[in-house]
C-alpha positions in Angstrom: 143.0 54.4 138.3 142.3 51.8 141.0 144.4 48.6 141.0 142.7 45.9 138.9 143.4 43.3 141.6 141.0 45.1 143.9 138.1 44.3 141.5 138.8 40.5 141.5 137.7 38.3 144.3 139.2 34.9 144.8 139.3 32.1 147.4 141.9 29.4 147.8 140.9 27.7 151.0 140.8 24.0 151.6 139.1 23.3 148.4 140.6 21.4 145.5 140.1 24.4 143.3 140.5 28.2 143.3 137.3 30.2 142.8 137.7 33.6 141.1 134.8 36.0 140.6 134.6 39.3 138.6 131.7 41.6 137.9 132.0 43.8 134.8 129.8 46.7 133.5 129.1 46.3 129.8 128.9 49.2 127.3 125.1 49.1 127.5 125.3 49.6 131.3 124.3 46.0 132.1 126.3 44.3 134.9 127.6 40.8 134.0 129.3 38.3 136.3 131.9 35.6 135.6 133.0 32.9 137.9 136.0 30.8 137.2 136.8 27.5 139.0 140.4 26.4 138.4 142.9 23.9 139.5 146.2 22.8 138.0 144.6 21.0 135.1 141.4 22.8 134.1 139.5 26.1 134.2 135.7 26.1 134.2 133.6 29.2 133.7 130.1 30.1 134.8 128.2 33.2 133.6 124.7 34.5 134.2 124.1 33.8 130.5 124.7 30.0 130.8 121.2 29.1 131.9 119.5 31.0 129.1 121.9 29.6 126.5 121.0 26.0 127.6 117.3 26.7 127.2 117.9 27.8 123.6 115.4 30.0 121.9 115.6 33.6 120.7 119.1 35.2 120.9 121.0 32.1 122.0 123.6 32.5 119.3 124.2 36.1 120.3 124.4 35.1 124.0 127.0 32.4 123.1 129.1 35.1 121.4 128.7 37.4 124.4 129.7 34.6 126.8 132.9 34.1 124.8 133.6 37.9 124.9 133.0 38.0 128.6 135.4 35.1 129.3 138.1 36.7 127.0 137.7 40.1 128.8 137.9 38.2 132.2 141.1 36.5 131.1 142.6 39.8 129.9 141.8 41.6 133.1 143.0 38.8 135.2 146.3 38.8 133.3 146.6 42.6 133.6 146.0 42.4 137.3 149.2 40.5 137.8 147.5 37.9 140.0 148.6 34.3 139.5 145.6 32.0 139.9 145.9 28.3 139.3 
């Protein structure tokens, strides 16, 4: 098994936050992406689902649940990787 840290990209340059990015393949084969922007006080997440959730409409409740599951999986994988990010 390949080290989880190799699947996680992050930058910690001269910016006031750390940007962490992960791409995950779902059970249905679809690829989803999660971006996390973090500093000492807050973590903000961006997923590809966000825009379609804001527009509302058909399936927005399901998409909100999927977004939460994506973020939870992201956090679990980040923790398992052993990387300390913000």
